[in-house]
LODOLUM-736234 format. One record per residue (C-alpha): residue number from 1; residue in one letter; chain; y, z, x. Coordinates in steps of 0.25 Angstrom, whole numbers, plus 2048, in hexadecimal, padded with zeros to 3 digits. Layout:
! LODOLUM-736234
<rec><pos>NUM</pos><code>A</code><unit>A</unit><y>Y</y><z>Z</z><x>X</x></rec>
...
! end
This chain:
! LODOLUM-736234
<rec><pos>1</pos><code>M</code><unit>A</unit><y>A77</y><z>68A</z><x>2A7</x></rec>
<rec><pos>2</pos><code>V</code><unit>A</unit><y>A75</y><z>67B</z><x>2A8</x></rec>
<rec><pos>3</pos><code>Q</code><unit>A</unit><y>A77</y><z>673</z><x>29B</x></rec>
<rec><pos>4</pos><code>L</code><unit>A</unit><y>A6F</y><z>667</z><x>298</x></rec>
<rec><pos>5</pos><code>A</code><unit>A</unit><y>A73</y><z>65B</z><x>290</x></rec>
<rec><pos>6</pos><code>A</code><unit>A</unit><y>A69</y><z>656</z><x>285</x></rec>
<rec><pos>7</pos><code>A</code><unit>A</unit><y>A64</y><z>64B</z><x>28E</x></rec>
<rec><pos>8</pos><code>E</code><unit>A</unit><y>A62</y><z>655</z><x>299</x></rec>
<rec><pos>9</pos><code>R</code><unit>A</unit><y>A5B</y><z>65F</z><x>290</x></rec>
<rec><pos>10</pos><code>L</code><unit>A</unit><y>A52</y><z>654</z><x>28B</x></rec>
<rec><pos>11</pos><code>A</code><unit>A</unit><y>A4E</y><z>64F</z><x>299</x></rec>
<rec><pos>12</pos><code>K</code><unit>A</unit><y>A4B</y><z>65E</z><x>29D</x></rec>
<rec><pos>13</pos><code>V</code><unit>A</unit><y>A42</y><z>661</z><x>291</x></rec>
<rec><pos>14</pos><code>K</code><unit>A</unit><y>A3B</y><z>654</z><x>293</x></rec>
<rec><pos>15</pos><code>T</code><unit>A</unit><y>A38</y><z>657</z><x>2A1</x></rec>
<rec><pos>16</pos><code>A</code><unit>A</unit><y>A33</y><z>665</z><x>29D</x></rec>
<rec><pos>17</pos><code>L</code><unit>A</unit><y>A2A</y><z>65F</z><x>292</x></rec>
<rec><pos>18</pos><code>G</code><unit>A</unit><y>A25</y><z>654</z><x>29C</x></rec>
<rec><pos>19</pos><code>M</code><unit>A</unit><y>A2B</y><z>649</z><x>294</x></rec>
<rec><pos>20</pos><code>N</code><unit>A</unit><y>A33</y><z>642</z><x>29F</x></rec>
<rec><pos>21</pos><code>G</code><unit>A</unit><y>A34</y><z>633</z><x>2A0</x></rec>
<rec><pos>22</pos><code>N</code><unit>A</unit><y>A33</y><z>631</z><x>291</x></rec>
<rec><pos>23</pos><code>D</code><unit>A</unit><y>A3F</y><z>630</z><x>287</x></rec>
<rec><pos>24</pos><code>Y</code><unit>A</unit><y>A36</y><z>62C</z><x>27B</x></rec>
<rec><pos>25</pos><code>Q</code><unit>A</unit><y>A37</y><z>63A</z><x>275</x></rec>
<rec><pos>26</pos><code>D</code><unit>A</unit><y>A45</y><z>63E</z><x>27A</x></rec>
<rec><pos>27</pos><code>E</code><unit>A</unit><y>A4B</y><z>63E</z><x>26B</x></rec>
<rec><pos>28</pos><code>T</code><unit>A</unit><y>A40</y><z>647</z><x>266</x></rec>
<rec><pos>29</pos><code>L</code><unit>A</unit><y>A41</y><z>650</z><x>272</x></rec>
<rec><pos>30</pos><code>S</code><unit>A</unit><y>A51</y><z>651</z><x>271</x></rec>
<rec><pos>31</pos><code>V</code><unit>A</unit><y>A4F</y><z>655</z><x>262</x></rec>
<rec><pos>32</pos><code>Y</code><unit>A</unit><y>A45</y><z>660</z><x>266</x></rec>
<rec><pos>33</pos><code>I</code><unit>A</unit><y>A4E</y><z>664</z><x>272</x></rec>
<rec><pos>34</pos><code>D</code><unit>A</unit><y>A5A</y><z>666</z><x>268</x></rec>
<rec><pos>35</pos><code>E</code><unit>A</unit><y>A51</y><z>66D</z><x>25E</x></rec>
<rec><pos>36</pos><code>V</code><unit>A</unit><y>A4D</y><z>677</z><x>269</x></rec>
<rec><pos>37</pos><code>V</code><unit>A</unit><y>A5B</y><z>679</z><x>26F</x></rec>
<rec><pos>38</pos><code>E</code><unit>A</unit><y>A60</y><z>67C</z><x>260</x></rec>
<rec><pos>39</pos><code>F</code><unit>A</unit><y>A54</y><z>686</z><x>25E</x></rec>
<rec><pos>40</pos><code>M</code><unit>A</unit><y>A58</y><z>68D</z><x>26B</x></rec>
<rec><pos>41</pos><code>M</code><unit>A</unit><y>A67</y><z>68E</z><x>267</x></rec>
<rec><pos>42</pos><code>D</code><unit>A</unit><y>A63</y><z>693</z><x>259</x></rec>
<rec><pos>43</pos><code>A</code><unit>A</unit><y>A5B</y><z>69E</z><x>260</x></rec>
<rec><pos>44</pos><code>G</code><unit>A</unit><y>A67</y><z>6A2</z><x>268</x></rec>
<rec><pos>45</pos><code>V</code><unit>A</unit><y>A67</y><z>69A</z><x>275</x></rec>
<rec><pos>46</pos><code>Q</code><unit>A</unit><y>A75</y><z>696</z><x>279</x></rec>
<rec><pos>47</pos><code>R</code><unit>A</unit><y>A77</y><z>687</z><x>279</x></rec>
<rec><pos>48</pos><code>E</code><unit>A</unit><y>A7B</y><z>687</z><x>287</x></rec>
<rec><pos>49</pos><code>V</code><unit>A</unit><y>A6D</y><z>68D</z><x>28B</x></rec>
<rec><pos>50</pos><code>A</code><unit>A</unit><y>A65</y><z>684</z><x>281</x></rec>
<rec><pos>51</pos><code>E</code><unit>A</unit><y>A6B</y><z>678</z><x>287</x></rec>
<rec><pos>52</pos><code>S</code><unit>A</unit><y>A6A</y><z>67C</z><x>296</x></rec>
<rec><pos>53</pos><code>T</code><unit>A</unit><y>A5F</y><z>67B</z><x>2A0</x></rec>
<rec><pos>54</pos><code>A</code><unit>A</unit><y>A5B</y><z>689</z><x>29D</x></rec>
<rec><pos>55</pos><code>A</code><unit>A</unit><y>A55</y><z>685</z><x>290</x></rec>
<rec><pos>56</pos><code>V</code><unit>A</unit><y>A4E</y><z>678</z><x>294</x></rec>
<rec><pos>57</pos><code>G</code><unit>A</unit><y>A40</y><z>67E</z><x>295</x></rec>
<rec><pos>58</pos><code>C</code><unit>A</unit><y>A42</y><z>685</z><x>288</x></rec>
<rec><pos>59</pos><code>I</code><unit>A</unit><y>A46</y><z>678</z><x>281</x></rec>
<rec><pos>60</pos><code>A</code><unit>A</unit><y>A3A</y><z>671</z><x>287</x></rec>
<rec><pos>61</pos><code>I</code><unit>A</unit><y>A31</y><z>67B</z><x>281</x></rec>
<rec><pos>62</pos><code>G</code><unit>A</unit><y>A37</y><z>67B</z><x>274</x></rec>
<rec><pos>63</pos><code>V</code><unit>A</unit><y>A37</y><z>66B</z><x>274</x></rec>
<rec><pos>64</pos><code>N</code><unit>A</unit><y>A28</y><z>66C</z><x>278</x></rec>
<rec><pos>65</pos><code>D</code><unit>A</unit><y>A25</y><z>676</z><x>26C</x></rec>
<rec><pos>66</pos><code>L</code><unit>A</unit><y>A2C</y><z>66C</z><x>262</x></rec>
<rec><pos>67</pos><code>W</code><unit>A</unit><y>A26</y><z>660</z><x>268</x></rec>
<rec><pos>68</pos><code>N</code><unit>A</unit><y>A18</y><z>666</z><x>267</x></rec>
<rec><pos>69</pos><code>Y</code><unit>A</unit><y>A19</y><z>66B</z><x>259</x></rec>
<rec><pos>70</pos><code>S</code><unit>A</unit><y>A0E</y><z>669</z><x>24E</x></rec>
<rec><pos>71</pos><code>S</code><unit>A</unit><y>A11</y><z>665</z><x>240</x></rec>
<rec><pos>72</pos><code>G</code><unit>A</unit><y>A18</y><z>672</z><x>23A</x></rec>
<rec><pos>73</pos><code>G</code><unit>A</unit><y>A15</y><z>67A</z><x>246</x></rec>
<rec><pos>74</pos><code>V</code><unit>A</unit><y>A22</y><z>679</z><x>24F</x></rec>
<rec><pos>75</pos><code>R</code><unit>A</unit><y>A23</y><z>686</z><x>257</x></rec>
<rec><pos>76</pos><code>F</code><unit>A</unit><y>A2B</y><z>689</z><x>263</x></rec>
<rec><pos>77</pos><code>S</code><unit>A</unit><y>A22</y><z>690</z><x>26E</x></rec>
<rec><pos>78</pos><code>E</code><unit>A</unit><y>A24</y><z>69E</z><x>272</x></rec>
<rec><pos>79</pos><code>Y</code><unit>A</unit><y>A29</y><z>69A</z><x>27F</x></rec>
<rec><pos>80</pos><code>F</code><unit>A</unit><y>A34</y><z>692</z><x>279</x></rec>
<rec><pos>81</pos><code>K</code><unit>A</unit><y>A38</y><z>69D</z><x>270</x></rec>
<rec><pos>82</pos><code>S</code><unit>A</unit><y>A38</y><z>6A7</z><x>27B</x></rec>
<rec><pos>83</pos><code>R</code><unit>A</unit><y>A40</y><z>69E</z><x>284</x></rec>
<rec><pos>84</pos><code>V</code><unit>A</unit><y>A4A</y><z>69C</z><x>279</x></rec>
<rec><pos>85</pos><code>V</code><unit>A</unit><y>A4C</y><z>6AB</z><x>278</x></rec>
<rec><pos>86</pos><code>Q</code><unit>A</unit><y>A4E</y><z>6AC</z><x>287</x></rec>
<rec><pos>87</pos><code>L</code><unit>A</unit><y>A58</y><z>6A1</z><x>287</x></rec>
<rec><pos>88</pos><code>S</code><unit>A</unit><y>A60</y><z>6A7</z><x>27B</x></rec>
<rec><pos>89</pos><code>Y</code><unit>A</unit><y>A63</y><z>6B3</z><x>285</x></rec>
<rec><pos>90</pos><code>K</code><unit>A</unit><y>A68</y><z>6A9</z><x>28F</x></rec>
<rec><pos>91</pos><code>R</code><unit>A</unit><y>A78</y><z>6A9</z><x>290</x></rec>
<rec><pos>92</pos><code>V</code><unit>A</unit><y>A80</y><z>69E</z><x>295</x></rec>
<rec><pos>93</pos><code>T</code><unit>A</unit><y>A88</y><z>6A3</z><x>2A1</x></rec>
<rec><pos>94</pos><code>E</code><unit>A</unit><y>A93</y><z>69D</z><x>2AA</x></rec>
<rec><pos>95</pos><code>N</code><unit>A</unit><y>A8E</y><z>696</z><x>2B6</x></rec>
<rec><pos>96</pos><code>V</code><unit>A</unit><y>A91</y><z>69F</z><x>2C2</x></rec>
! end
């Protein structure tokens, strides 16, 4: 399982959200990414999984959900929650 540094994760999430070439919102996106990763770990996803390439799509969906919230109406999408459950069953294994 390929682990990503915070800068790599930010770059991949930005690509997934179509926000390449602009670093204006990097600080906000980084806060949202950290929040989503913490949510995932609190839901039972191992840190190594939550910080790997396997979770980038899920993180991007979670960030998008937070990014597009309305006042008092922050909600994670059903897809995000389903993917978190799937990732919580994924276990880190030795590379063979």
